[in-house]
MMTF fields as JSON, N, C-alpha, C and O atoms, coordinates in Angstrom:
{
  "mmtfVersion": "1.0.0",
  "mmtfProducer": "UNKNOWN",
  "numBonds": 303,
  "numAtoms": 304,
  "numGroups": 76,
  "numChains": 1,
  "numModels": 1,
  "chainsPerModel": [1],
  "groupsPerChain": [76],
  "chainIdList": ["A"],
  "bondAtomList": [4, 2, 8, 6, 12, 10, 16, 14, 20, 18, 24, 22, 28, 26, 32, 30, 36, 34, 40, 38, 44, 42, 48, 46, 52, 50, 56, 54, 60, 58, 64, 62, 68, 66, 72, 70, 76, 74, 80, 78, 84, 82, 88, 86, 92, 90, 96, 94, 100, 98, 104, 102, 108, 106, 112, 110, 116, 114, 120, 118, 124, 122, 128, 126, 132, 130, 136, 134, 140, 138, 144, 142, 148, 146, 152, 150, 156, 154, 160, 158, 164, 162, 168, 166, 172, 170, 176, 174, 180, 178, 184, 182, 188, 186, 192, 190, 196, 194, 200, 198, 204, 202, 208, 206, 212, 210, 216, 214, 220, 218, 224, 222, 228, 226, 232, 230, 236, 234, 240, 238, 244, 242, 248, 246, 252, 250, 256, 254, 260, 258, 264, 262, 268, 266, 272, 270, 276, 274, 280, 278, 284, 282, 288, 286, 292, 290, 296, 294, 300, 298],
  "bondOrderList": [1, 1, 1, 1, 1, 1, 1, 1, 1, 1, 1, 1, 1, 1, 1, 1, 1, 1, 1, 1, 1, 1, 1, 1, 1, 1, 1, 1, 1, 1, 1, 1, 1, 1, 1, 1, 1, 1, 1, 1, 1, 1, 1, 1, 1, 1, 1, 1, 1, 1, 1, 1, 1, 1, 1, 1, 1, 1, 1, 1, 1, 1, 1, 1, 1, 1, 1, 1, 1, 1, 1, 1, 1, 1, 1],
  "groupList": [{"groupName": "MET", "atomNameList": ["N", "CA", "C", "O"], "elementList": ["N", "C", "C", "O"], "formalChargeList": [0, 0, 0, 0], "bondAtomList": [1, 0, 2, 1, 3, 2], "bondOrderList": [1, 1, 2], "singleLetterCode": "M", "chemCompType": "L-PEPTIDE LINKING"}, {"groupName": "VAL", "atomNameList": ["N", "CA", "C", "O"], "elementList": ["N", "C", "C", "O"], "formalChargeList": [0, 0, 0, 0], "bondAtomList": [1, 0, 2, 1, 3, 2], "bondOrderList": [1, 1, 2], "singleLetterCode": "V", "chemCompType": "L-PEPTIDE LINKING"}, {"groupName": "GLU", "atomNameList": ["N", "CA", "C", "O"], "elementList": ["N", "C", "C", "O"], "formalChargeList": [0, 0, 0, 0], "bondAtomList": [1, 0, 2, 1, 3, 2], "bondOrderList": [1, 1, 2], "singleLetterCode": "E", "chemCompType": "L-PEPTIDE LINKING"}, {"groupName": "LEU", "atomNameList": ["N", "CA", "C", "O"], "elementList": ["N", "C", "C", "O"], "formalChargeList": [0, 0, 0, 0], "bondAtomList": [1, 0, 2, 1, 3, 2], "bondOrderList": [1, 1, 2], "singleLetterCode": "L", "chemCompType": "L-PEPTIDE LINKING"}, {"groupName": "ALA", "atomNameList": ["N", "CA", "C", "O"], "elementList": ["N", "C", "C", "O"], "formalChargeList": [0, 0, 0, 0], "bondAtomList": [1, 0, 2, 1, 3, 2], "bondOrderList": [1, 1, 2], "singleLetterCode": "A", "chemCompType": "L-PEPTIDE LINKING"}, {"groupName": "GLY", "atomNameList": ["N", "CA", "C", "O"], "elementList": ["N", "C", "C", "O"], "formalChargeList": [0, 0, 0, 0], "bondAtomList": [1, 0, 2, 1, 3, 2], "bondOrderList": [1, 1, 2], "singleLetterCode": "G", "chemCompType": "PEPTIDE LINKING"}, {"groupName": "GLN", "atomNameList": ["N", "CA", "C", "O"], "elementList": ["N", "C", "C", "O"], "formalChargeList": [0, 0, 0, 0], "bondAtomList": [1, 0, 2, 1, 3, 2], "bondOrderList": [1, 1, 2], "singleLetterCode": "Q", "chemCompType": "L-PEPTIDE LINKING"}, {"groupName": "THR", "atomNameList": ["N", "CA", "C", "O"], "elementList": ["N", "C", "C", "O"], "formalChargeList": [0, 0, 0, 0], "bondAtomList": [1, 0, 2, 1, 3, 2], "bondOrderList": [1, 1, 2], "singleLetterCode": "T", "chemCompType": "L-PEPTIDE LINKING"}, {"groupName": "SER", "atomNameList": ["N", "CA", "C", "O"], "elementList": ["N", "C", "C", "O"], "formalChargeList": [0, 0, 0, 0], "bondAtomList": [1, 0, 2, 1, 3, 2], "bondOrderList": [1, 1, 2], "singleLetterCode": "S", "chemCompType": "L-PEPTIDE LINKING"}, {"groupName": "PRO", "atomNameList": ["N", "CA", "C", "O"], "elementList": ["N", "C", "C", "O"], "formalChargeList": [0, 0, 0, 0], "bondAtomList": [1, 0, 2, 1, 3, 2], "bondOrderList": [1, 1, 2], "singleLetterCode": "P", "chemCompType": "L-PEPTIDE LINKING"}, {"groupName": "ILE", "atomNameList": ["N", "CA", "C", "O"], "elementList": ["N", "C", "C", "O"], "formalChargeList": [0, 0, 0, 0], "bondAtomList": [1, 0, 2, 1, 3, 2], "bondOrderList": [1, 1, 2], "singleLetterCode": "I", "chemCompType": "L-PEPTIDE LINKING"}, {"groupName": "ASP", "atomNameList": ["N", "CA", "C", "O"], "elementList": ["N", "C", "C", "O"], "formalChargeList": [0, 0, 0, 0], "bondAtomList": [1, 0, 2, 1, 3, 2], "bondOrderList": [1, 1, 2], "singleLetterCode": "D", "chemCompType": "L-PEPTIDE LINKING"}, {"groupName": "ARG", "atomNameList": ["N", "CA", "C", "O"], "elementList": ["N", "C", "C", "O"], "formalChargeList": [0, 0, 0, 0], "bondAtomList": [1, 0, 2, 1, 3, 2], "bondOrderList": [1, 1, 2], "singleLetterCode": "R", "chemCompType": "L-PEPTIDE LINKING"}, {"groupName": "ASN", "atomNameList": ["N", "CA", "C", "O"], "elementList": ["N", "C", "C", "O"], "formalChargeList": [0, 0, 0, 0], "bondAtomList": [1, 0, 2, 1, 3, 2], "bondOrderList": [1, 1, 2], "singleLetterCode": "N", "chemCompType": "L-PEPTIDE LINKING"}, {"groupName": "CYS", "atomNameList": ["N", "CA", "C", "O"], "elementList": ["N", "C", "C", "O"], "formalChargeList": [0, 0, 0, 0], "bondAtomList": [1, 0, 2, 1, 3, 2], "bondOrderList": [1, 1, 2], "singleLetterCode": "C", "chemCompType": "L-PEPTIDE LINKING"}, {"groupName": "HIS", "atomNameList": ["N", "CA", "C", "O"], "elementList": ["N", "C", "C", "O"], "formalChargeList": [0, 0, 0, 0], "bondAtomList": [1, 0, 2, 1, 3, 2], "bondOrderList": [1, 1, 2], "singleLetterCode": "H", "chemCompType": "L-PEPTIDE LINKING"}],
  "groupTypeList": [0, 1, 2, 3, 4, 4, 1, 5, 5, 6, 7, 8, 1, 9, 7, 4, 1, 4, 7, 1, 3, 5, 10, 7, 9, 6, 5, 2, 4, 4, 3, 1, 11, 7, 1, 4, 11, 7, 3, 5, 5, 12, 12, 3, 3, 3, 1, 1, 11, 13, 14, 2, 3, 1, 3, 4, 4, 4, 5, 8, 4, 10, 2, 7, 10, 2, 6, 8, 14, 5, 5, 15, 12, 8, 11, 12],
  "groupIdList": [1, 2, 3, 4, 5, 6, 7, 8, 9, 10, 11, 12, 13, 14, 15, 16, 17, 18, 19, 20, 21, 22, 23, 24, 25, 26, 27, 28, 29, 30, 31, 32, 33, 34, 35, 36, 37, 38, 39, 40, 41, 42, 43, 44, 45, 46, 47, 48, 49, 50, 51, 52, 53, 54, 55, 56, 57, 58, 59, 60, 61, 62, 63, 64, 65, 66, 67, 68, 69, 70, 71, 72, 73, 74, 75, 76],
  "secStructList": [7, 3, 3, 7, 6, 6, 7, 7, 1, 4, 4, 4, 2, 2, 2, 2, 2, 2, 2, 2, 2, 6, 7, 7, 7, 7, 6, 6, 1, 7, 2, 2, 2, 2, 2, 2, 2, 2, 2, 6, 6, 7, 7, 7, 7, 7, 7, 3, 3, 7, 4, 4, 4, 4, 2, 2, 2, 2, 2, 2, 2, 2, 2, 2, 2, 2, 2, 2, 1, 6, 6, 7, 7, 7, 7, 7],
  "xCoordList": [0.855, 0.0, 0.896, 1.684, 0.77, 1.551, 0.612, -0.338, 0.888, 0.111, 0.799, 1.948, 0.115, 0.71, 0.282, 0.636, -0.47, -0.944, 0.203, 0.084, 1.301, 2.426, 3.494, 4.512, 3.263, 4.252, 4.323, 3.302, 5.54, 5.734, 5.555, 5.273, 5.704, 5.587, 5.566, 5.687, 5.41, 5.286, 6.481, 6.305, 7.684, 8.873, 9.046, 9.902, 8.257, 8.397, 7.594, 7.751, 6.749, 5.918, 6.76, 6.546, 7.706, 8.515, 9.276, 9.452, 9.722, 10.428, 9.502, 9.912, 8.268, 7.303, 7.024, 6.98, 6.837, 6.576, 7.793, 7.655, 8.967, 10.192, 10.436, 10.839, 10.2, 10.416, 9.518, 9.984, 8.243, 7.306, 7.714, 7.57, 8.218, 8.593, 10.019, 10.445, 10.754, 12.127, 13.102, 14.069, 12.856, 13.705, 14.593, 14.118, 15.88, 16.83, 17.274, 17.253, 17.675, 18.141, 19.315, 20.133, 19.382, 20.444, 21.132, 20.576, 22.32, 23.093, 22.403, 21.842, 22.446, 21.902, 20.45, 19.845, 19.888, 18.518, 17.52, 17.707, 16.465, 15.389, 14.783, 14.634, 14.44, 13.933, 12.675, 12.523, 11.785, 10.57, 10.914, 10.23, 11.959, 12.397, 12.992, 12.787, 13.719, 14.271, 13.144, 13.206, 12.115, 10.956, 10.296, 10.001, 10.065, 9.42, 10.238, 9.678, 11.54, 12.407, 12.396, 12.375, 12.41, 12.417, 11.116, 11.129, 10.001, 8.703, 8.315, 7.361, 9.041, 8.709, 7.967, 6.886, 8.489, 7.862, 7.094, 6.584, 6.996, 6.336, 4.841, 4.367, 4.122, 2.684, 2.491, 2.97, 1.796, 1.515, 0.35, -0.022, -0.214, -1.256, -0.614, -0.164, -0.571, 0.0, -1.136, -1.758, -1.399, -2.469, -1.826, -0.968, -2.245, -1.701, -2.865, -3.823, -2.765, -3.85, -3.491, -2.318, -4.5, -4.37, -3.653, -2.891, -3.893, -3.278, -3.726, -3.006, -4.917, -5.443, -4.559, -4.629, -3.731, -2.856, -1.677, -1.136, -1.291, -0.162, -0.536, 0.198, -1.663, -2.289, -1.39, -1.266, -0.77, 0.055, 1.228, 1.494, 1.921, 3.085, 2.676, 3.346, 1.591, 1.12, 0.711, 1.059, -0.019, -0.44, 0.73, 0.743, 1.701, 2.887, 3.678, 4.091, 3.888, 4.657, 3.95, 4.579, 2.642, 1.891, 1.839, 1.916, 1.711, 1.715, 3.039, 3.054, 4.144, 5.467, 5.601, 6.116, 5.135, 5.203, 4.306, 4.717, 3.091, 2.157, 2.724, 2.584, 3.351, 3.885, 4.968, 5.178, 5.652, 6.721, 6.197, 6.911, 4.954, 4.378, 3.408, 2.342, 3.78, 2.881, 1.637, 1.702, 0.516, -0.732, -1.293, -2.002, -0.996, -1.493, -2.968, -3.53, -3.565, -4.942, -4.992, -4.577, -5.492, -5.579, -7.034, -7.826, -7.378, -8.724, -8.633, -8.906, -8.257, -8.124, -9.458, -9.55],
  "yCoordList": [-1.177, 0.0, 1.233, 1.44, 2.033, 3.258, 4.433, 4.675, 5.146, 6.323, 7.562, 7.841, 8.296, 9.489, 10.777, 11.864, 10.674, 11.871, 12.745, 13.97, 12.145, 12.899, 13.23, 13.844, 12.827, 13.083, 14.576, 15.234, 15.103, 16.543, 17.128, 18.32, 16.361, 16.914, 15.818, 14.634, 16.234, 15.302, 14.349, 13.182, 14.836, 14.001, 12.977, 12.098, 13.072, 12.16, 10.871, 9.959, 10.772, 9.582, 8.321, 7.353, 8.275, 7.062, 6.718, 5.54, 7.715, 7.473, 6.807, 5.876, 7.267, 6.676, 5.222, 4.369, 4.93, 3.556, 2.675, 1.577, 3.149, 2.377, 2.11, 1.007, 3.091, 2.937, 1.852, 0.998, 1.877, 0.869, -0.528, -1.495, -0.637, -1.935, -2.351, -3.455, -1.478, -1.803, -1.82, -2.581, -0.986, -0.921, 0.308, 1.403, 0.126, 1.232, 1.643, 0.826, 2.908, 3.378, 2.539, 2.056, 2.374, 1.594, 2.447, 2.677, 2.909, 3.675, 4.936, 5.68, 5.175, 6.394, 6.25, 7.224, 5.052, 4.825, 5.625, 5.823, 6.078, 6.763, 5.774, 4.592, 6.252, 5.376, 4.632, 3.453, 5.277, 4.603, 3.454, 2.431, 3.604, 2.522, 1.375, 0.209, 1.691, 0.659, -0.127, -1.354, 0.573, -0.093, -0.992, -2.153, -0.476, -1.248, -2.483, -3.569, -2.336, -3.469, -4.512, -5.713, -4.056, -4.963, -5.757, -6.944, -5.11, -5.77, -6.528, -7.305, -6.308, -6.835, -8.145, -8.19, -9.206, -10.516, -10.966, -12.087, -10.132, -10.533, -10.26, -9.363, -11.059, -10.838, -10.225, -10.762, -9.11, -8.471, -7.523, -7.133, -7.163, -6.153, -4.893, -4.871, -3.862, -2.589, -1.588, -1.201, -1.179, -0.229, 1.129, 1.267, 2.124, 3.476, 4.394, 4.54, 5.009, 5.826, 7.304, 7.672, 8.135, 9.596, 10.089, 11.054, 9.434, 9.83, 11.208, 11.889, 11.62, 12.902, 14.073, 15.144, 13.874, 14.948, 15.18, 16.284, 14.15, 14.219, 13.415, 12.52, 13.743, 12.944, 12.671, 11.52, 13.684, 13.492, 12.562, 11.649, 12.781, 11.956, 10.537, 9.584, 10.385, 9.046, 8.271, 7.1, 8.923, 8.267, 7.836, 6.726, 8.699, 8.383, 7.23, 6.312, 7.276, 6.223, 4.882, 3.869, 4.864, 3.609, 3.056, 1.843, 3.922, 3.472, 2.821, 1.779, 3.416, 2.844, 1.467, 0.534, 1.345, 0.064, -0.966, -2.11, -0.572, -1.489, -2.028, -3.215, -1.179, -1.587, -2.65, -3.443, -2.669, -3.653, -4.988, -5.99, -5.003, -6.218, -6.85, -6.3, -7.998, -8.683, -9.167, -9.588, -9.112, -9.614, -8.787, -9.315, -7.511, -6.651, -6.33, -6.472, -5.901, -5.406, -4.144, -4.144, -3.089, -1.828, -1.432, -1.473, -1.05, -0.563, 0.902, 1.265, 1.73, 3.162, 3.823, 5.033],
  "zCoordList": [0.0, 0.0, 0.0, 0.922, -1.022, -1.123, -0.841, -1.585, 0.226, 0.602, 0.036, 0.375, -0.813, -1.415, -0.727, -1.182, 0.358, 1.054, 1.541, 1.541, 1.953, 2.502, 1.46, 1.782, 0.217, -0.834, -1.091, -1.292, -1.083, -1.194, -2.573, -2.686, -3.611, -4.952, -5.996, -5.684, -7.233, -8.353, -8.479, -8.828, -8.199, -8.378, -7.263, -7.365, -6.211, -5.074, -5.226, -4.415, -6.23, -6.391, -6.587, -5.857, -7.531, -7.669, -6.389, -6.076, -5.657, -4.395, -3.388, -2.695, -3.297, -2.364, -2.717, -1.831, -3.989, -4.426, -4.143, -3.603, -4.504, -4.289, -2.807, -2.436, -1.972, -0.535, 0.039, 0.794, -0.308, 0.197, -0.267, 0.481, -1.488, -2.037, -1.686, -2.026, -1.012, -0.624, -1.785, -1.776, -2.782, -3.972, -3.875, -3.574, -4.129, -4.058, -5.463, -6.384, -5.631, -6.942, -7.45, -6.667, -8.766, -9.403, -10.459, -11.533, -10.164, -11.137, -11.595, -10.79, -12.897, -13.485, -13.936, -14.382, -13.826, -14.299, -13.471, -12.271, -14.127, -13.408, -12.412, -12.721, -11.231, -10.18, -10.621, -10.3, -11.335, -11.788, -12.732, -12.726, -13.539, -14.42, -13.614, -13.952, -12.563, -11.689, -11.03, -10.949, -10.559, -9.955, -10.996, -10.711, -12.179, -13.244, -13.594, -13.747, -13.723, -14.046, -12.935, -13.205, -11.693, -10.55, -10.472, -10.145, -10.77, -10.672, -11.932, -11.922, -13.004, -14.32, -14.395, -14.983, -13.832, -13.957, -12.738, -12.714, -11.734, -10.483, -10.525, -11.221, -9.763, -9.587, -8.217, -7.218, -8.164, -6.893, -7.047, -8.154, -5.917, -5.884, -5.332, -4.187, -6.129, -5.721, -5.584, -6.573, -4.37, -4.098, -3.847, -2.975, -4.613, -4.488, -4.114, -4.872, -2.934, -2.408, -2.463, -2.408, -2.571, -2.614, -3.867, -3.812, -4.981, -6.254, -6.713, -7.444, -6.284, -6.75, -6.35, -6.954, -5.339, -4.879, -5.819, -5.89, -6.525, -7.468, -8.718, -9.137, -9.289, -10.332, -11.534, -11.952, -12.089, -13.287, -13.01, -13.793, -11.919, -11.588, -11.237, -11.636, -10.501, -10.128, -11.376, -11.531, -12.251, -13.483, -14.338, -14.869, -14.473, -15.265, -14.655, -15.364, -13.344, -12.666, -12.763, -13.07, -12.503, -12.549, -13.972, -14.17, -14.944, -16.335, -16.702, -17.357, -16.292, -16.56, -15.915, -16.531, -14.674, -13.961, -14.641, -14.835, -15.003, -15.667, -16.975, -17.269, -17.746, -19.037, -18.904, -19.822, -17.77, -17.589, -17.079, -17.105, -16.615, -16.028, -17.016, -17.289, -17.546, -18.47, -17.759, -16.604, -18.434, -17.883, -16.752, -15.896, -16.729, -15.655, -15.837, -16.922, -14.761, -14.79, -13.95, -12.791, -14.524, -13.814, -13.626, -14.568, -12.409, -12.116, -11.732, -10.588, -12.662, -12.395, -12.415, -12.21]
}
């Protein structure tokens, strides 16, 4: 469960997701790409709450993650 209520700004969304999942930055790659690569083949339920506070960033981050996960289902 990723709570975005306390996220300070648009750029903090990938950090919030990575922190909850225990994923650390890898080299020069964008953090959202690292999260997507790490989750690529895994099955999980990722619940992201309070997206309306950072809608554009949340949508972009979740879309990037979804694209890396085959057979995903999104209930946006």
